[in-house]
C-alpha positions in Angstrom: -80.8 135.7 36.7 -81.1 135.1 32.8 -84.2 135.0 30.7 -84.7 132.4 27.8 -87.2 134.6 26.2 -87.0 134.9 22.6 -88.7 138.3 21.1 -92.0 138.6 23.3 -93.8 135.2 22.7 -90.6 133.0 24.1 -91.9 129.9 22.1 -90.9 128.4 18.6 -94.2 127.1 17.4 -96.0 128.0 14.0 -97.5 131.6 13.9 -101.3 131.3 15.0 -104.6 132.9 13.7 -104.7 136.3 14.6 -105.7 136.7 18.4 -108.4 138.7 18.2 -110.6 136.3 15.9 -109.7 133.2 18.2 -112.2 132.3 20.7 -111.8 130.6 24.1 -113.1 127.1 22.4 -110.8 127.3 19.7 -107.7 128.2 22.0 -109.0 125.1 23.9 -109.4 123.1 21.1 -105.9 124.1 19.6 -104.4 123.4 23.0 -106.0 119.9 23.4 -105.0 118.8 19.9 -101.4 119.9 20.3 -101.0 118.2 23.6 -102.6 115.0 22.2 -100.2 115.1 19.2 -97.2 115.5 21.7 -98.1 112.9 24.0 -98.4 110.6 20.8 -95.1 111.4 19.8 -93.6 110.9 23.1 -95.2 107.2 22.9 -93.4 106.4 20.0 -89.9 108.0 20.6 -89.7 107.9 24.4 -87.9 111.5 24.4 -88.9 113.2 27.7 -86.9 116.6 27.3 -88.8 116.7 24.0 -91.8 116.6 25.3 -91.7 118.6 28.1 -89.9 121.1 25.8 -92.7 121.2 23.6 -95.7 121.1 25.7 -94.0 124.3 27.3 -93.8 125.9 23.7 -97.4 124.8 23.2 -98.9 126.4 26.3 -96.5 129.6 25.7 -98.3 130.1 22.3 -102.0 129.6 23.6 -100.8 132.2 26.6 -99.3 134.9 24.3 -102.6 134.6 21.9 -104.8 134.8 25.0 -102.4 137.7 26.4 -102.8 139.7 23.7 -106.6 139.3 22.8 -107.2 140.5 26.4 -106.0 143.6 25.6 -104.1 143.7 28.8 -102.0 147.2 29.7 -98.8 147.4 27.1 -96.1 147.7 30.0 -97.3 144.7 32.0 -95.7 141.3 31.4 -96.4 137.7 31.6 -93.6 135.8 33.1 -93.3 132.3 33.6 -91.9 130.8 37.2 -90.9 127.7 38.6 -90.8 124.8 36.2 -92.8 126.2 33.6 -90.2 129.6 33.9 -87.4 126.8 33.9 -88.7 126.0 30.4 -90.5 122.7 30.7 -93.9 121.3 31.3 -94.7 117.9 32.9 -98.3 116.6 31.2 -100.5 117.3 34.3 -98.4 120.0 36.4 -99.6 123.2 36.8 -98.4 126.5 34.8 -97.2 128.8 37.5 -97.2 132.4 36.3 -96.4 136.1 37.5 -98.7 138.6 36.1 -96.1 141.9 36.4 -97.4 144.8 36.3 -95.7 148.4 36.5 -97.9 149.8 38.6 -100.6 148.8 41.2 -103.8 147.9 39.1 -106.8 150.3 39.0 -110.2 149.1 39.2 -110.3 148.8 35.4 -107.2 146.9 35.0 -108.1 144.7 37.7 -111.3 143.6 35.8 -109.0 143.0 33.0 -106.7 140.6 35.1 -109.7 138.4 36.6 -111.0 138.1 33.1 -107.5 136.6 31.8 -107.2 135.0 34.4 -110.8 133.3 34.3 -109.8 132.9 30.7 -106.9 130.4 31.4 -109.2 128.5 33.6 -111.6 128.2 31.2 -109.0 126.9 28.5 -108.2 123.8 30.7 -105.0 125.0 32.2 -104.2 124.2 35.6 -102.2 127.8 36.9 -100.9 128.8 39.8 -100.7 132.6 39.6 -99.7 136.0 41.2 -100.0 139.2 40.3 -97.2 142.0 41.4 -95.3 144.9 41.0 -91.3 144.6 40.5 -91.5 146.2 44.2 -93.9 143.5 45.5 -91.7 140.6 43.7 -88.7 141.7 45.7 -90.9 142.1 49.0 -92.2 138.7 48.7 -88.9 137.1 47.6 -87.2 138.7 50.5 -89.7 137.6 53.1 -90.3 134.0 51.1 -87.3 131.7 50.2 -90.3 130.0 47.7 -91.0 132.8 45.8 -87.3 133.6 45.5 -86.8 130.4 44.2 -89.4 130.5 41.5 -88.4 134.1 40.6 -84.8 132.5 40.1 -86.1 130.8 37.2 -88.3 133.7 36.0 -88.8 133.6 32.0 -90.7 136.2 29.6 -93.8 134.4 28.0 -95.0 137.7 26.5 -95.5 141.3 27.5 -92.9 144.1 28.5 -89.6 143.2 27.7 -88.1 146.3 29.7 -90.5 145.6 32.5 -88.9 142.2 32.9 -85.5 143.3 32.7 -86.1 145.6 35.3 -87.2 142.5 37.3 -84.2 140.5 36.5 -81.6 143.6 37.1 -82.9 144.3 40.8 -83.7 140.7 41.4 -80.1 139.8 41.2 -78.8 142.9 42.7 -80.9 141.8 45.8 -79.7 138.3 45.8 -77.5 137.0 48.9 -76.1 133.9 47.4 -74.8 132.9 50.9 -78.2 133.3 52.5 -80.0 131.8 49.7 -77.3 128.8 50.0 -78.0 128.3 53.7 -81.9 128.6 53.2 -81.9 125.9 50.5 -79.8 123.5 52.3 -81.6 123.9 55.6 -84.9 123.3 53.4 -83.6 120.2 51.7 -82.8 118.6 54.9 -85.7 119.0 56.4 -87.3 117.5 53.2 -84.8 114.7 53.6 -86.0 114.1 57.3 -89.7 113.8 56.1 -88.6 110.8 54.0 -86.5 109.3 56.7 -83.2 110.3 55.1 -83.3 107.6 52.6 -84.1 107.5 48.8 -85.0 103.7 49.2 -88.5 103.9 50.4 -90.3 101.2 48.4 -92.8 103.9 46.8 -90.6 106.8 46.4 -91.4 110.5 45.5 -89.6 110.9 42.3 -89.8 114.5 42.7 -89.4 115.1 46.3 -87.3 112.1 47.9 -83.7 112.2 48.5 -81.9 111.5 45.5 -84.8 112.5 43.2 -85.5 115.8 40.7 -86.0 118.0 43.7 -81.9 117.4 44.7 -81.0 118.0 41.3 -82.7 121.4 41.2 -81.4 122.5 44.6 -77.8 122.0 43.0 -78.8 124.5 39.7 -80.3 126.5 42.1 -77.7 127.7 44.5 -75.4 127.7 41.7 -77.4 129.7 39.5 -77.9 131.8 42.8 -74.0 132.4 43.2 -73.6 133.2 39.8 -71.5 129.9 39.2 -73.3 127.9 36.6 -77.0 127.2 35.3 -76.4 123.9 33.8 -73.9 120.8 34.2 -71.8 121.3 31.5 -71.0 124.7 33.2 -70.5 123.0 36.6 -67.9 121.0 34.4 -66.1 123.8 32.8 -66.0 125.3 36.0 -64.3 122.6 37.6 -67.0 121.9 40.6 -67.6 118.3 39.1 -65.9 116.5 36.4 -67.2 116.0 32.7 -68.1 112.3 33.6 -69.9 113.4 37.0 -71.8 115.7 34.5 -72.4 113.3 32.3 -73.9 111.2 35.1 -76.0 113.8 36.3 -77.6 114.3 33.0 -78.3 110.9 32.4 -79.9 110.6 35.7 -82.2 114.0 35.4 -83.2 112.4 32.1 -84.4 109.4 33.7 -86.1 110.6 36.5 -88.1 113.0 34.1 -88.5 110.0 32.1 -90.8 108.3 35.3 -92.4 111.3 36.1 -93.7 111.9 32.7 -94.7 108.3 32.5 -96.3 108.7 35.9 -98.4 111.6 34.8 -99.6 110.0 31.9 -100.6 106.9 33.7 -102.5 108.2 36.3 -104.0 111.2 34.3 -102.9 113.5 36.9 -100.2 115.5 38.6 -98.7 112.4 40.6 -95.1 111.9 41.4 -95.3 109.0 43.7 -93.8 105.4 42.3 -96.8 103.8 44.3 -97.3 100.3 43.8 -100.2 100.4 42.0 -98.5 101.5 39.2 -95.1 100.5 39.4 -95.8 97.3 36.9 -97.5 99.7 34.6 -94.7 102.5 34.1 -92.0 99.5 34.5 -94.1 97.8 31.2 -93.6 101.1 29.0 -90.1 100.7 29.3 -90.1 97.2 28.0 -89.3 95.6 31.4 -91.0 92.4 32.0 -91.4 89.7 34.6 -89.2 86.9 35.1 -88.7 83.6 36.9 -91.1 81.7 38.8 -92.1 80.8 42.5 -89.0 81.6 45.0 -87.0 83.1 41.9 -89.6 85.3 40.3 -89.1 89.1 40.0 -91.7 91.3 38.9 -91.3 93.8 36.3 -91.4 96.4 38.8 -88.8 95.0 40.6 -86.0 95.6 37.5 -87.6 99.4 37.2 -87.3 100.4 41.2 -83.7 98.7 40.9 -82.5 101.1 38.5 -84.5 103.7 40.4 -82.8 103.3 43.4 -79.2 102.9 42.1 -79.8 106.3 40.1 -81.0 108.0 43.3 -77.8 106.4 45.0 -75.6 108.1 42.4 -77.4 111.4 42.7 -77.0 111.6 46.5 -73.4 111.1 45.9 -72.9 113.5 43.7 -75.2 115.9 45.6 -73.0 116.1 48.5 -69.7 116.7 46.4 -71.4 119.4 44.5 -72.8 121.3 47.4 -69.7 120.4 49.2 -67.8 122.4 46.6 -70.3 125.4 46.0 -70.3 125.8 49.8 -66.4 126.2 49.5 -66.7 128.8 46.5 -69.5 130.7 48.5 -67.8 130.5 51.9 -63.6 130.6 50.9 -61.6 129.1 54.3 -58.0 128.9 54.5 -57.1 125.2 53.8 -54.7 124.0 57.0 -54.7 120.3 56.8 -54.2 118.4 60.6 -52.8 115.3 60.2 -55.1 112.3 61.3 -52.7 109.6 60.5 -50.2 109.0 57.4 -52.8 108.8 54.9 -55.7 110.8 56.1 -56.0 114.8 56.9 -58.6 117.1 58.7 -59.4 119.9 56.3 -62.1 122.4 57.9 -63.9 119.4 59.8 -63.7 116.8 56.6 -61.3 114.2 56.2 -59.0 114.8 53.1 -56.6 112.1 51.7 -53.0 113.0 52.0 -52.5 112.5 48.1 -54.4 111.7 44.9 -53.0 108.2 45.1 -53.7 107.5 48.8 -56.0 104.2 48.1 -53.9 102.8 45.2 -50.7 103.1 47.4 -52.7 101.4 50.5 -56.0 99.6 49.5 -56.2 99.1 53.2 -57.2 102.9 53.3 -60.6 102.2 51.8 -61.8 100.9 55.4 -59.5 102.6 57.1 -61.4 105.7 56.4 -64.1 104.7 57.8 -62.4 103.9 61.2 -60.6 107.0 61.3 -64.0 108.7 61.0 -65.5 106.7 64.1 -62.5 107.7 65.8 -63.2 111.3 65.1 -66.8 112.2 66.0 -66.1 116.0 65.1 -65.5 115.1 61.4 -68.6 116.1 59.5 -67.8 114.2 55.8 -65.4 113.6 53.4 -64.3 116.0 51.4 -65.0 115.7 47.4 -61.7 114.7 46.4 -61.8 111.9 48.9 -65.2 110.9 48.0 -64.1 111.0 44.2 -61.1 109.1 44.8 -62.7 106.4 47.4 -65.6 106.0 44.7 -63.0 105.0 41.9 -61.1 102.8 44.5 -64.1 100.6 45.8 -63.2 98.4 42.8 -59.8 97.6 44.4 -61.6 95.3 46.7 -62.1 91.9 45.8 -61.5 88.1 46.6 -57.9 88.8 47.5 -58.9 92.2 49.5 -61.4 90.3 51.3 -59.3 87.3 52.4 -56.4 89.8 54.0 -56.3 89.8 57.9 -55.7 93.1 58.0 -58.2 94.5 56.1 -60.7 91.9 58.2 -59.3 93.4 61.0 -60.3 96.9 60.1 -63.9 95.8 59.1 -64.0 94.5 62.7 -63.3 97.8 63.9 -65.9 99.7 62.2 -68.2 97.6 63.9 -67.0 97.4 67.2 -66.6 101.3 67.2 -68.1 102.7 70.2 -69.9 105.7 67.9 -70.4 106.7 64.5 -71.4 102.9 63.6 -74.6 103.4 61.6 -73.1 106.7 59.9 -70.3 104.4 58.8 -72.0 101.9 57.5 -74.4 104.2 55.7 -71.6 106.0 53.9 -70.0 102.6 53.2 -73.1 101.2 51.5 -73.4 105.0 49.6 -70.0 104.6 48.6 -70.5 101.0 47.4 -67.7 99.4 50.0 -70.2 97.5 51.7 -71.7 95.8 49.0 -68.0 95.2 47.6 -67.0 93.9 50.9 -69.8 91.9 51.6 -71.2 90.6 48.2 -74.1 89.2 49.5 -74.9 92.6 50.8 -74.6 93.7 47.3 -77.4 91.3 46.3 -80.0 93.0 48.3 -79.2 96.6 47.5 -82.2 98.2 46.2 -84.2 95.3 46.4 -88.1 95.5 47.2 -90.0 93.4 49.7 -93.5 92.7 48.8 -94.8 91.4 52.1 -97.2 94.4 52.9 -95.7 95.5 55.7 -92.0 96.3 54.9 -91.9 100.2 53.5 -87.9 100.2 52.5 -85.7 98.1 50.4 -84.1 95.4 52.1 -80.8 97.2 52.3 -82.6 100.1 53.8 -84.3 97.9 56.5 -81.2 96.4 57.7 -79.8 100.0 58.1 -82.7 100.9 59.9 -82.3 97.8 62.3 -78.9 98.8 62.9 -79.7 102.4 63.7 -82.5 100.9 66.3 -79.8 98.8 68.0 -77.5 101.5 68.0 -80.3 104.0 69.7 -80.8 101.4 72.1 -77.2 102.6 73.5 -77.7 106.1 73.3 -79.3 108.1 76.7 -81.3 110.8 74.5 -82.8 108.0 72.9 -83.7 105.9 76.6 -87.2 107.5 76.5 -88.1 105.9 73.5 -86.6 102.0 74.6 -86.6 102.2 78.2 -86.6 98.5 78.8 -84.0 97.9 75.7 -81.5 100.8 76.9 -81.6 99.2 80.3 -81.1 95.5 78.8 -78.5 96.5 76.5 -76.1 98.5 79.1 -75.1 95.3 80.7 -74.8 93.3 77.5 -71.0 92.0 77.0 -69.6 92.9 73.2 -72.9 94.2 72.0 -71.3 94.9 69.0 -72.2 91.2 68.1 -75.8 92.3 68.2 -74.9 94.7 65.2 -73.3 91.6 63.5 -76.6 89.8 63.7 -78.6 93.0 62.4 -76.3 93.2 59.6 -76.9 89.6 58.5 -80.6 88.9 59.5 -82.3 89.5 56.2 -79.0 89.7 54.2 -80.2 85.9 52.0 -83.7 87.7 50.8 -84.7 87.1 47.2 -82.5 84.1 47.1 -85.2 81.8 47.2 -85.8 79.2 50.2 -85.5 80.4 54.1 -83.8 83.5 53.8 -83.1 82.7 58.0 -81.1 79.3 57.3 -79.4 81.2 54.6 -78.4 84.1 56.1 -77.2 81.6 58.8 -74.8 80.2 56.7 -73.9 83.6 55.6 -72.9 84.9 58.8 -71.3 81.6 60.0 -68.7 82.0 57.0 -68.5 85.4 58.1 -67.8 85.0 61.8 -65.2 82.3 60.9 -63.2 84.5 58.4 -63.2 87.0 61.0 -61.9 84.8 63.7 -64.7 85.5 65.7 -64.6 83.3 69.1 -66.9 80.1 68.7 -69.1 81.2 71.8 -69.8 84.7 69.8 -70.1 83.1 66.6 -73.0 80.7 68.0 -74.6 83.6 69.1 -74.6 85.2 66.2 -75.4 82.1 64.1 -78.6 81.9 66.6 -79.9 85.4 66.0 -79.8 85.1 62.4 -81.4 81.5 62.3 -84.0 82.4 65.0 -84.6 86.5 64.1 -88.2 85.8 63.8 -89.3 83.0 66.5 -89.6 85.6 69.4 -92.3 87.7 67.8 -94.0 84.8 66.3 -94.4 83.3 69.6 -95.5 86.1 71.4 -97.9 87.4 69.0 -99.1 83.6 67.9 -98.8 81.5 71.0 -100.8 81.4 74.5 -97.9 82.9 76.8 -100.4 81.6 79.6 -99.4 77.9 78.7 -96.4 76.9 80.9 -95.5 74.3 77.8 -95.4 77.2 75.5 -92.6 78.7 77.7 -90.7 75.7 78.7 -90.4 75.2 75.1 -89.1 78.7 74.3 -86.9 79.0 77.3 -85.4 75.5 76.1 -85.1 77.0 72.5 -83.2 80.3 74.2 -81.0 78.2 76.7 -80.0 81.0 78.6 -80.1 84.7 79.6 -77.8 86.1 77.1 -79.7 84.6 74.4 -82.7 85.6 75.4 -81.7 89.6 75.9 -80.0 89.3 72.4 -82.9 88.2 71.0 -85.2 90.0 72.3 -83.5 93.3 71.5 -83.2 92.2 67.7 -86.5 91.3 67.6 -87.6 95.1 68.6 -85.1 96.6 66.3 -86.4 94.6 63.4 -89.9 95.0 63.9 -89.3 98.9 64.6 -87.3 98.9 61.4 -90.1 97.5 58.9 -92.6 100.5 59.1 -93.5 103.1 61.3 -97.5 101.2 61.6 -96.3 98.0 62.4 -94.8 98.7 65.8 -97.4 99.4 68.8 -97.6 99.2 72.3 -99.3 96.0 72.3 -96.4 94.1 70.8 -94.2 95.8 73.0 -96.1 94.3 75.9 -96.6 90.8 74.4 -92.7 90.7 73.8 -91.8 92.1 77.2 -94.2 89.6 78.9 -92.3 86.5 77.1 -88.9 88.1 78.0 -89.7 88.6 81.5 -91.7 84.9 81.9 -89.0 83.5 80.1 -85.9 85.0 82.0 -87.4 83.5 85.3 -87.6 79.9 83.9 -84.2 80.5 82.9 -83.1 81.9 86.7 -84.3 78.1 87.5 -88.2 78.7 88.4 -90.0 76.0 86.5 -93.3 77.0 84.8 -95.8 76.8 87.5 -99.1 77.8 86.7 -100.4 77.7 90.3 -97.6 80.4 91.5 -98.1 82.7 88.8 -102.2 82.6 89.4 -101.7 83.4 93.0 -99.2 86.0 92.0 -101.7 87.6 89.9 -104.6 87.5 92.6 -102.2 89.1 95.1 -101.4 92.1 92.8 -105.2 92.5 91.4 -106.3 92.2 95.3 -103.5 95.1 96.3 -105.2 97.1 93.3 -108.5 96.6 94.4 -107.7 97.7 98.1 -106.9 101.1 96.6 -110.1 101.8 95.6 -111.8 101.1 99.2 -113.7 98.1 97.9 -114.8 95.6 100.6 -112.0 92.6 101.5 -114.5 90.1 100.0 -116.1 92.1 97.2 -114.0 90.0 94.6 -115.0 86.7 95.9 -118.4 86.2 94.1 -116.6 86.7 91.0 -113.4 84.9 91.5 -115.2 82.1 92.2 -116.9 81.7 88.9 -113.7 81.9 87.2 -110.9 79.2 86.4 -107.3 79.2 86.2 -107.1 79.7 82.4 -108.8 83.4 82.9 -106.4 84.3 85.9 -103.6 83.5 83.7 -104.7 85.0 80.4 -105.2 88.6 81.7 -103.0 90.8 83.9 -103.5 91.7 87.4 -104.7 95.4 86.3 -107.0 93.9 84.3 -108.6 91.2 86.7 -108.6 94.2 89.0 -110.5 96.6 86.3 -113.3 93.8 85.7 -113.6 92.8 89.2 -114.3 96.2 90.4 -116.8 96.9 87.4 -118.6 93.7 87.7 -118.5 92.3 91.5 -122.1 94.2 92.4 -123.5 92.9 88.7 -123.1 89.5 88.6 -126.0 87.1 87.3 -127.9 90.3 85.6 -129.9 89.3 82.6 -129.1 92.4 80.8 -125.6 92.9 79.4 -122.7 94.9 80.9 -120.2 96.7 78.9 -117.4 98.6 80.0 -114.7 100.3 78.5 -111.6 102.3 79.6 -108.4 103.8 78.0 -106.0 100.8 77.2 -103.6 100.7 80.1 -100.9 100.4 77.6 -100.4 102.2 74.4 -103.0 103.3 72.5 -106.8 102.0 72.0 -109.4 101.2 74.0 -110.1 98.1 76.4 -113.8 96.7 76.0 -115.2 94.3 78.2 -118.6 92.2 77.8 -120.1 90.4 80.6 -123.4 88.7 79.8 -125.3 85.8 79.6 -124.0 83.6 76.9 -125.6 83.4 73.8 -125.3 82.0 70.1 -123.2 84.1 68.2 -121.8 86.4 70.8 -118.2 86.9 69.3 -119.6 87.6 65.8 -122.1 90.0 67.2 -119.7 92.0 69.0 -117.3 91.8 66.0 -119.9 93.2 63.7 -120.5 96.0 65.8 -116.9 97.1 66.0 -116.9 96.7 62.1 -120.0 99.1 61.6 -117.9 101.2 63.8 -114.7 100.9 61.7 -112.9 100.1 65.3 -110.0 97.6 64.5 -109.9 94.8 67.0 -106.2 94.3 68.1 -106.9 91.2 70.6 -109.5 89.5 72.0 -110.0 87.2 74.9 -113.0 85.0 75.1 -113.8 83.5 78.3 -116.7 81.6 80.1 -117.5 81.7 83.6 -118.6 78.4 85.2 -122.3 79.9 85.7 -122.7 80.4 82.2 -121.8 84.2 81.7 -119.3 85.4 78.7 -116.7 87.3 80.1 -115.0 88.6 77.0 -112.6 91.4 76.8 -111.3 93.1 73.1 -108.6 95.6 72.5 -109.6 98.0 69.9 -108.1 100.9 68.0 -109.2 103.8 65.9 -107.3 107.0 64.6 -110.1 109.2 66.1 -109.9 107.5 70.0 -107.4 110.2 71.0 -109.5 113.3 70.5 -112.7 112.0 71.8 -112.1 109.1 73.8 -114.3 110.1 76.9 -117.4 110.2 73.9 -116.7 107.0 72.6 -116.2 105.1 75.7 -119.8 106.1 76.5 -121.2 105.6 73.2 -119.7 102.0 72.8 -121.1 101.1 76.5 -124.3 102.3 75.4 -124.9 100.9 71.7 -123.4 97.7 72.4 -125.6 96.8 75.2 -128.6 97.5 72.9 -127.1 95.5 70.2 -126.6 92.8 72.4 -130.1 93.2 74.2 -131.7 93.1 70.7 -129.8 89.6 69.3 -131.0 90.4 65.9 -130.0 87.8 63.1 -126.4 88.6 62.0 -125.8 90.7 58.8 -124.3 89.3 56.0 -121.0 90.1 56.1 -119.5 93.0 53.6 -116.4 92.7 51.2 -114.3 95.4 53.0 -112.4 97.4 50.6 -108.9 96.4 50.5 -106.0 99.1 50.8 -104.2 100.2 47.7 -100.8 97.9 48.6 -103.1 94.9 49.1 -104.5 95.7 45.7 -101.3 95.6 44.0 -99.9 92.5 46.2 -102.8 90.5 46.9 -102.1 87.3 49.0 -103.1 84.1 48.8 -105.5 83.4 52.1 -104.8 80.5 53.9 -106.6 78.4 56.8 -104.6 75.9 58.6 -107.1 73.7 61.0 -105.2 71.5 63.8 -105.6 70.0 67.2 -103.6 71.6 69.9 -100.9 69.2 71.7 -103.1 68.1 74.1 -106.1 67.3 72.3 -108.4 69.6 74.0 -108.7 72.3 71.3 -108.5 73.2 68.0 -106.1 75.7 66.7 -107.3 77.9 63.7 -104.4 79.8 62.0 -105.5 82.1 59.2 -103.6 84.7 57.4 -104.6 87.0 54.5 -105.1 90.4 53.3 -106.3 92.9 56.1 -109.2 94.9 55.5 -112.5 96.2 57.3 -114.6 93.7 58.6 -112.4 90.5 57.9 -112.7 89.6 61.6 -116.5 89.6 61.6 -116.2 87.5 57.9 -114.5 85.0 60.1 -116.7 85.2 63.2 -119.6 84.5 61.2 -118.6 81.5 59.7 -117.6 80.1 63.0 -120.9 81.2 64.3 -122.7 79.0 61.5 -121.1 76.0 62.3 -121.9 76.5 66.4 -117.7 76.6 66.9 -116.9 77.8 70.6 -114.2 80.5 70.4 -111.6 80.3 73.7 -109.3 82.5 72.8 -108.1 85.0 69.6 -104.6 86.6 69.0 -105.3 89.0 66.5 -102.0 90.0 64.7 -101.8 92.8 62.1 -98.3 93.3 59.8 -98.9 96.2 58.0 -101.2 95.2 55.5 -101.4 91.4 56.2 -103.2 89.3 59.2 -102.2 86.3 60.6 -104.8 85.5 63.4 -104.8 82.4 65.6 -108.1 80.9 67.2 -108.5 78.6 69.8 -111.9 76.8 69.2 -113.8 73.6 70.0 -117.4 72.2 68.8 -119.0 69.2 67.6 -118.9 70.0 63.9 -114.9 69.7 64.6 -115.0 65.8 65.1 -116.5 65.3 61.5 -113.6 65.3 58.8 -116.2 66.3 56.2 -117.5 69.4 58.5 -114.0 70.5 59.0 -113.0 70.7 55.3 -116.3 72.5 54.6 -115.6 74.9 57.6 -112.3 75.4 56.1 -113.4 75.6 52.8 -115.9 78.6 53.8 -113.5 80.2 55.5 -111.3 80.6 52.4 -114.3 81.9 50.5 -114.7 84.5 53.6 -111.0 85.3 53.3 -111.3 86.1 49.5 -110.9 89.7 47.9 
């Protein structure tokens, strides 16, 4: 461990006034003035490392003066640790300090230290501090890897140099480089897991995300702990990386520091996340501007983020090479190559090229290496020299390479591999091979998606979808996807599904319909790779229709036989239906952890099963479905000991539409809850845990009244409950029987109390029938504010001309459904059903409505105008 301190102060600013004469206010003003001057210089010259060093020097000077003014014990030392100890200070970062004592503080010294720390806070410094002796430092370091890491970069600011030298000597003697390496790499893996092992999140953390600053720091930490090097240039001198790689690492580090500095200055706080709110502003400080219009438009932020992703990708590759080389130095093993084939050996668990010119003499090896790795799952990765050689050899992939039949066959072997597919594709992407082999894939690397529900770049979303599809085949994930696992087990040539997943979004960002453009891409791919015509048609169908099944399930009435018949006609057979279902589930789950839920899973599964029956020769029959649901509901009711005829009074008041729109379990629950409460003047509200997934199911039975739907939505809005689904029904004797599925993050912990509260309060609300309150403009999420969606309202008659379909798309916000319901109430619109679909920060709702106002064209226009106004931000 080495110190960068020079003399006692460790700074090289101009001499300050005598410390004893300085007052806290003077120190604070001096610190502020120097800081403002340095930041102003950075805004002119844009040199982040100069600013970080100068900010550290400024703080060094103030701390030194404050230390001497506080008259602390002469044998104590003030030590910078962490990033501050490293010699750099970001504009709003903490100043991490260690007050090093020669012996435990007595009461008088303790008071002096407390006064000194308070002085630092009074100066406006955000400090993180500890007060320890050398013995205490070593004890804490042995017990806590974080403390050990912070001391690795300790730097004397002022005070006793001999005491600091003792700490250095004893710390170095206690350092176990091998244990430290294992601890830091394990810590890094846990951190990467937190970020889904990808640097390609749409809102990355420039400090903590994979491929960001922390990964660079880990390399230098383990190298320094091992006594190998403390800088990139020293690593190159030691032969652990090439000079070109060292140059790249310095360049990427400087770029990340630059972004982080601008983040701090833009947000005026310690902010390390490149969130949507600030991406455009940060991009503009680099001189980047938006270009194009319409579908060809690209934001300034997109150019910034694509640069960030390419840098993070390079760091990820070099990080792997460096850590492997450092590990080889710390844990030397005899290298005994075991031949895998004439071009590759296995060396200590890694695949290694036989010679430096392997890829040059046999270009096919650029793809073959990934085939070999899928065939040998025991291989952990590539050796450093193999990764270097492969990185340089990626440029061998040109049009001639892509047209070579042998190369095409190798690529198909990767896709057809029984195991290791996801790792192979990710490695191919990381090494630049995938984008070279599929030029259209290269266009989407690092491409952002501003659709309010994707949280990954396009290429990483595709990798997530392939991963999800692959997991369907793995027994260890069968508990996550039981139905998908069951279906894919019997699916012939499942590798075709991976091809569809790889191409389903490959045309995003080109303008036009990405499904149609992607269809052309995958058709060309299949023909180039001699895929059978039947299989080609399947893959093309999947890419073209990959959005269809979710739209039908979530936006259309699955109780309508015509809807099911049309969907069955589209898919054509069981194989196409199963493939589309599997791709749809994998796709939705690959957008964001927030988008998928049990309700969507049930809708898709219901659509699959009813369509399968139609494809099996059973024509869509409302009568048959009605009888089946009634029989299943009666079987459930018998389990509760109800009289055989207990259901009759309620069921006589229900029409076919009710039975077709409700599951048998819902019918049984509502019948059991209401059979002895029919015809009441007072409302009946019943609630239970949703039978599928999260949330509560709430049923309202009350004499139909004006504005009922709006009144119920208003109650849920005031409680901050989100409405996932609504089924609206009116019985033959004029009672409303409405069912809502609602969610809230607090349901899980106290659902019993919430159920009782809803049943009591909602009854009271419906009894009072007060005038509807004016809808509030709910607060938009941060993402929605950054990427506002132009709201749309589409009103058209349904196919039978009996009802009207009202489709709405807008940014999600609290109270949105109540705002819509209030407008419908003013126009005396009757609501028959509501399909509420939330996609991250975007809602796409469909309502089946009727009412006299809809027969007048002028009134229709007024209704649409008011709805658009209600949807505005």
